[in-house]
C-alpha positions in Angstrom: 34.4 -4.9 9.4 31.7 -2.1 9.4 32.4 1.0 7.5 30.8 4.3 9.5 30.0 7.2 7.1 28.8 10.7 9.1 28.3 14.3 8.1 30.3 17.4 8.8 31.2 20.9 7.5 29.7 19.9 4.1 31.9 16.5 3.6 31.5 12.9 4.5 33.7 11.7 6.8 34.9 8.1 6.8 35.7 6.0 9.6 37.3 1.8 9.1 39.3 -0.2 11.0 40.5 -1.7 8.0 41.8 -0.8 4.4 39.1 0.8 2.2 38.2 -0.1 -1.5 38.6 2.3 -4.0 35.8 5.0 -3.2 35.1 8.2 -5.4 36.4 11.6 -4.4 37.8 10.2 -1.2 41.0 11.8 0.1 42.7 11.4 3.1 44.3 14.2 5.2 48.1 13.1 6.2 48.2 15.2 9.2 45.0 14.3 10.9 44.4 10.8 9.3 40.4 11.8 8.5 39.3 9.9 5.6 36.6 12.5 3.5 35.1 13.0 0.4 32.8 15.9 -1.3 29.2 15.4 0.5 27.7 15.0 -3.2 29.4 11.7 -3.5 27.6 10.4 -0.8 25.4 7.9 -3.4 28.2 7.0 -5.2 30.3 6.2 -2.1 27.3 4.0 -0.5 26.8 2.2 -3.6 30.9 1.5 -3.6 31.1 0.2 -0.5 27.6 -2.1 -0.7 29.3 -3.7 -4.1 32.5 -4.2 -2.2 30.5 -6.4 0.2 31.3 -3.6 3.3 28.7 -3.3 6.3 27.8 -0.2 6.3 26.8 1.9 9.9 25.3 5.4 8.2 24.8 8.7 10.0 24.8 10.9 6.9 21.2 11.6 6.5 19.2 11.5 9.6 16.1 11.8 8.2 12.5 9.3 8.8 9.8 8.9 5.9 7.5 11.1 5.0 4.0 10.1 3.7 2.8 12.6 0.8 0.4 12.0 -1.5 -0.6 14.1 -4.4 -4.1 14.9 -6.5 -2.3 15.9 -9.8 -3.0 13.3 -12.3 0.3 13.0 -14.3 0.2 13.3 -18.3 2.3 10.5 -20.5 5.0 12.6 -20.9 5.5 13.9 -17.2 4.8 10.2 -16.6 7.7 9.4 -19.1 10.1 12.0 -17.4 9.1 10.5 -14.0 10.3 7.2 -15.0 13.3 8.0 -16.5 14.4 9.8 -13.5 13.7 7.1 -11.2 15.8 4.8 -13.9 19.1 6.6 -13.6 18.9 5.9 -9.9 16.7 9.4 -9.0 19.5 11.7 -9.8 19.4 14.1 -13.4 17.7 16.8 -15.2 13.9 17.0 -16.7 14.0 19.5 -19.5 10.5 20.5 -20.3 9.3 24.0 -22.0 7.8 26.5 -20.1 4.2 25.7 -19.1 4.6 22.1 -19.3 4.2 21.4 -15.7 7.8 21.2 -14.4 6.8 21.7 -10.8 3.9 18.8 -11.2 6.7 16.2 -12.2 8.7 17.5 -9.1 5.8 16.8 -6.3 5.2 13.4 -8.2 8.8 12.4 -7.3 8.7 14.0 -3.9 5.5 11.9 -3.2 7.3 8.9 -4.9 10.7 9.2 -2.9 8.4 10.0 0.9 11.6 11.8 1.8 12.7 15.5 3.6 13.2 17.4 0.4 14.6 20.6 -0.3 13.2 22.6 -3.2 16.0 25.7 -4.2 15.0 28.4 -6.2 16.4 31.4 -7.8 14.1 34.0 -7.1 11.7 35.1 -4.5 8.5 35.1 -6.6 9.5 31.8 -7.5 9.7 30.8 -3.6 6.5 32.3 -3.1 4.7 30.4 -6.0 6.7 27.0 -4.8 5.5 27.4 -1.1 2.1 28.1 -2.0 1.7 25.1 -4.6 3.2 22.5 -1.9 1.0 24.2 1.2 -2.2 23.5 -1.2 -0.9 20.2 -2.3 0.6 18.6 0.6 -1.5 20.4 3.5 1.5 20.7 5.9 3.5 23.5 6.9 6.6 24.3 4.3 9.7 26.0 5.7 11.1 28.7 3.9 14.8 29.9 3.7 14.6 33.8 2.2 12.5 36.3 1.8 13.0 37.3 5.3 12.4 33.6 6.9 15.2 31.2 7.6 12.6 28.0 9.4 13.3 24.7 8.5 10.6 21.9 7.7 10.5 18.3 6.3 10.1 19.9 3.1 11.5 23.4 2.5 11.7 25.8 0.3 14.8 28.1 -0.5 16.5 30.6 -2.9 20.0 29.7 -4.0 21.1 32.5 -2.2 20.1 31.1 1.2 20.8 27.5 -0.2 24.2 28.6 -0.4 24.7 29.9 2.9 22.6 27.1 4.8 23.9 24.1 3.0 26.9 22.9 5.3 24.4 23.8 7.9 21.4 21.7 7.1 22.8 19.0 4.9 22.1 16.0 7.0 18.2 17.0 7.1 17.3 16.1 3.6 17.2 13.4 1.6 16.1 14.7 -1.7 17.3 18.1 -3.1 15.3 19.9 -6.1 17.2 22.5 -8.1 14.5 24.6 -10.4 15.8 26.5 -13.2 19.2 24.0 -12.8 21.3 25.8 -15.2 21.6 28.4 -12.2 23.1 25.8 -10.2 26.3 26.2 -13.1 27.4 29.8 -11.6 30.6 29.1 -9.7 29.5 30.3 -6.3 25.9 28.2 -6.6 27.8 24.9 -7.4 29.0 24.8 -3.7 25.1 24.3 -2.6 25.5 21.0 -4.3 28.6 19.7 -3.7 27.8 20.6 0.3 24.4 18.8 0.3 24.5 14.8 0.8 21.1 14.0 -0.4 21.4 10.8 -2.4 18.2 11.8 -4.9 18.5 14.8 -6.9 16.4 16.2 -9.6 16.9 19.4 -12.1 14.3 21.3 -13.6 14.6 23.7 -16.7 13.6 24.5 -19.8 16.6 25.0 -21.3 19.8 23.2 -19.6 22.8 24.1 -22.0 24.9 27.1 -21.1 26.5 29.2 -23.4 29.4 28.7 -20.9 29.5 25.2 -20.9 29.1 25.3 -17.4 26.0 22.5 -17.7 28.7 19.8 -17.2 29.6 20.6 -13.7 26.1 20.7 -13.4 25.8 17.0 -14.3 28.4 16.2 -12.3 26.7 17.5 -9.5 23.1 16.4 -10.1 23.0 14.0 -13.1 22.5 14.2 -16.5 19.8 15.7 -18.6 17.2 12.0 -18.1 14.6 13.0 -20.1 13.8 16.4 -22.9 11.0 17.2 -24.9 10.7 19.6 -27.4 7.9 22.7 -27.6 6.8 21.4 -31.0 6.2 17.8 -29.1 3.6 19.4 -27.2 2.6 22.3 -28.5 -1.2 21.6 -30.0 -2.2 18.9 -27.1 -0.8 20.1 -24.1 0.6 23.5 -25.3 -0.8 25.8 -27.0 -0.3 25.7 -31.3 1.5 28.6 -32.3 2.9 30.8 -34.6 6.3 32.6 -34.5 6.4 35.5 -36.7 9.3 37.9 -37.7 8.6 41.3 -38.8 11.5 43.3 -40.4 11.7 47.0 -40.0 14.2 49.8 -41.4 16.1 52.2 -39.7 15.9 56.0 -40.8 18.2 57.8 -42.7 19.7 59.3 -39.8 19.5 55.6 -37.7 21.2 53.8 -40.3 24.1 56.9 -40.8 24.4 56.7 -36.9 25.2 53.0 -37.1 27.0 52.5 -39.6 29.5 54.8 -38.4 29.8 53.1 -34.9 29.7 49.6 -36.3 32.4 50.9 -38.5 34.5 51.8 -35.7 34.0 48.0 -33.9 34.9 46.2 -37.2 37.8 48.7 -38.1 39.0 47.6 -34.8 38.5 44.0 -34.9 40.5 44.2 -38.2 43.7 46.2 -37.2 44.1 43.9 -33.8 43.2 40.6 -35.8 40.5 39.3 -33.6 37.3 37.5 -34.1 34.5 37.0 -32.3 33.2 33.7 -32.3 32.4 32.7 -28.9 31.9 34.2 -25.5 34.7 33.6 -24.5 36.5 35.8 -27.6 34.4 38.7 -26.4 35.8 38.2 -23.3 38.8 38.5 -24.2 38.2 42.2 -25.8 36.7 43.2 -23.0 39.6 42.5 -20.7 41.8 44.3 -23.8 39.4 47.5 -23.3 40.9 47.7 -19.7 44.3 48.6 -20.7 43.9 49.4 -24.7 41.9 52.8 -25.3 41.3 51.6 -28.6 39.6 48.8 -27.6 37.4 50.5 -24.9 36.6 53.2 -27.6 35.5 50.0 -30.0 32.8 48.5 -27.4 31.6 51.1 -26.8 30.6 52.3 -30.3 29.2 48.4 -30.5 27.0 49.7 -27.3 25.9 52.3 -29.4 25.3 50.2 -32.4 23.2 48.0 -30.7 21.1 50.5 -28.9 20.3 52.0 -32.6 19.1 48.8 -34.3 17.4 47.6 -30.9 15.5 50.4 -30.4 14.7 51.7 -33.8 12.1 53.8 -34.4 10.1 52.1 -36.4 9.7 49.2 -34.1 7.2 51.7 -32.4 5.2 52.1 -35.4 4.9 48.5 -36.0 4.2 47.9 -32.1 1.2 50.6 -32.8 -0.1 48.6 -35.3 0.4 45.1 -33.5 -1.3 46.4 -30.4 -4.5 47.8 -32.5 -4.9 44.2 -33.9 -4.3 42.5 -30.9 -7.0 44.9 -29.0 -8.7 42.1 -27.8 -5.7 39.7 -26.5 -3.3 39.2 -23.8 -0.5 40.6 -24.9 2.9 40.9 -23.5 5.7 43.2 -24.9 9.2 42.4 -24.5 12.2 44.6 -24.8 16.1 44.6 -23.6 16.3 48.5 -22.3 14.7 50.0 -19.4 14.6 53.4 -20.8 12.4 52.0 -23.7 9.7 50.2 -21.5 9.4 53.7 -19.9 8.9 55.3 -23.1 6.6 52.9 -24.9 4.8 52.6 -21.5 3.9 56.6 -21.5 3.0 56.3 -25.1 1.1 53.1 -25.3 -0.8 53.3 -21.6 0.7 50.0 -20.6 1.7 49.2 -17.3 5.3 48.5 -17.3 7.6 45.9 -15.0 11.5 46.3 -15.1 14.0 45.6 -12.7 13.3 48.5 -10.9 9.6 48.0 -10.4 9.0 47.1 -6.5 7.9 43.4 -5.7 4.7 44.6 -4.3 3.9 47.0 -7.6 4.7 43.9 -9.8 2.5 41.9 -8.1 -0.3 44.3 -8.5 0.4 44.6 -12.3 0.3 40.9 -12.7 -2.5 40.1 -10.8 -4.5 42.7 -12.6 -3.1 41.0 -15.7 -3.8 37.6 -14.7 -7.9 38.9 -14.1 -8.3 40.7 -17.1 -8.2 44.7 -15.6 -5.1 45.0 -17.4 -5.2 43.4 -21.5 -1.6 44.2 -22.0 1.8 44.6 -19.7 5.6 45.5 -21.1 8.5 44.2 -19.4 12.6 44.5 -19.9 13.7 40.9 -18.8 12.5 40.5 -15.8 9.3 38.6 -17.1 11.6 35.8 -19.0 12.4 33.7 -16.1 11.6 33.3 -12.2 8.0 35.1 -12.6 4.9 33.5 -12.1 3.3 35.2 -15.2 -0.8 34.8 -15.8 -1.5 33.6 -19.2 -1.2 35.7 -22.6 -1.5 34.5 -25.9 0.4 37.5 -27.7 4.2 38.2 -27.2 5.9 40.8 -28.8 9.7 40.7 -28.6 11.0 44.3 -29.7 14.4 43.4 -28.5 16.7 40.5 -27.0 19.6 38.6 -26.8 20.9 35.4 -28.8 20.1 33.5 -26.0 17.9 30.3 -26.8 17.0 30.2 -23.0 15.7 33.9 -23.5 13.6 33.1 -26.4 12.3 29.8 -24.9 11.2 31.5 -21.7 9.3 34.3 -23.7 7.6 31.6 -25.9 6.6 29.7 -22.8 4.7 32.9 -21.2 2.0 32.4 -23.9 1.6 28.7 -24.5 -0.3 27.5 -21.5 -3.4 25.8 -23.3 -6.0 28.1 -24.1 -9.6 27.7 -22.9 -11.0 28.3 -26.3 -8.4 26.3 -27.8 -6.6 29.4 -29.4 -3.3 29.6 -31.1 -0.5 31.6 -29.6 1.7 34.1 -31.8 5.0 35.2 -31.1 6.3 38.6 -33.0 9.7 39.4 -33.6 10.6 42.7 -34.6 14.3 42.7 -35.9 15.9 45.9 -37.8 17.1 44.7 -41.4 20.6 44.9 -42.5 22.0 44.9 -38.9 23.6 42.8 -36.6 20.5 42.3 -35.3 19.4 39.6 -38.2 22.0 37.4 -36.8 21.1 37.9 -33.3 17.9 36.4 -34.3 18.8 33.4 -36.4 21.0 32.5 -33.4 18.5 32.4 -30.8 15.9 30.5 -33.1 
């Protein structure tokens, strides 16, 4: 007998006149008798029915084929990535360094599959970037969800936020979904995007897949595991610029050292007295929760924050930055820091165009355009250029401060790794305050 599959309200509804074989994720509503499953299980359900020899009347994804072509000539590792994804039944994550052409792999996959496609991205900057790239490559209207537009086309680009709101309304319109910066999908709310979409073909793109909170395992269930991964060092020198990472240590002034030891001492003393150890992010969250009811825990956290600001914003980092900017006066330089106040201070001192979370989209675009065309040879930013922004080529990065995140470091390194016309090397400097917790932070992210 025929089994009918249909899509409704973010679920797969299954109608059959006789008993069904075991199907993944299927539940039955005892009151209504409806048999349903989460939409992302669609491909598995369809496969299980075929294996069981059941005839299927499929109304889930009501889309026709698309005839697409691309002028891109894939590099060998991009071909390998695409083949690995195809071998995994067109589901899974491709992990490539920033600047290695993840977008090219996705476009080649869209041409190969020839299906209406939804591309999901984390920021408006990437929304604009993807839409422009797809319009140029496919010479067809590209739909957009987000940035003030809600227009659906056979190929549509959406922000994660807009896709979260519209997934159950447009789920049957797309047979292929691409998640750019797919690690964002690990966020509890964003997971519903993948759950509510039945698209059988799923491709995740990222430079760093694993999340400190372990949520990448949820992404594996929703999109697929990592099917291809290549390290920066495997591509440097041929497909990416060769590079050097130079760690420069600076000393605290006597006054800074006294303040740092005092604040760090408050924090360490509380940990010792309370018996807490901080070996993971979850341990730190326990301390944060405790601070809501324990005044000493709150003071310890505040003291830790003050100590962190002292070491990250050490005065002598400014002196080293001045020497580096002088040394690289003929290079294209991006300066990264963790604190907005420091960005504005250094911007004024060294006449550096500044980009922070407070910078409007138009102003940020103007600064980056001028950097791209050479009017500006250097910019300084607080975190906002780490991910989700189309940053022009540079060959020198100076990291004044940052987190222990491998993802952050990889993204910052990727900003200087695109191949240089002159074949030159890229350089990333890490400024680390000696004899402080920043040394451990730098070791962890490396």
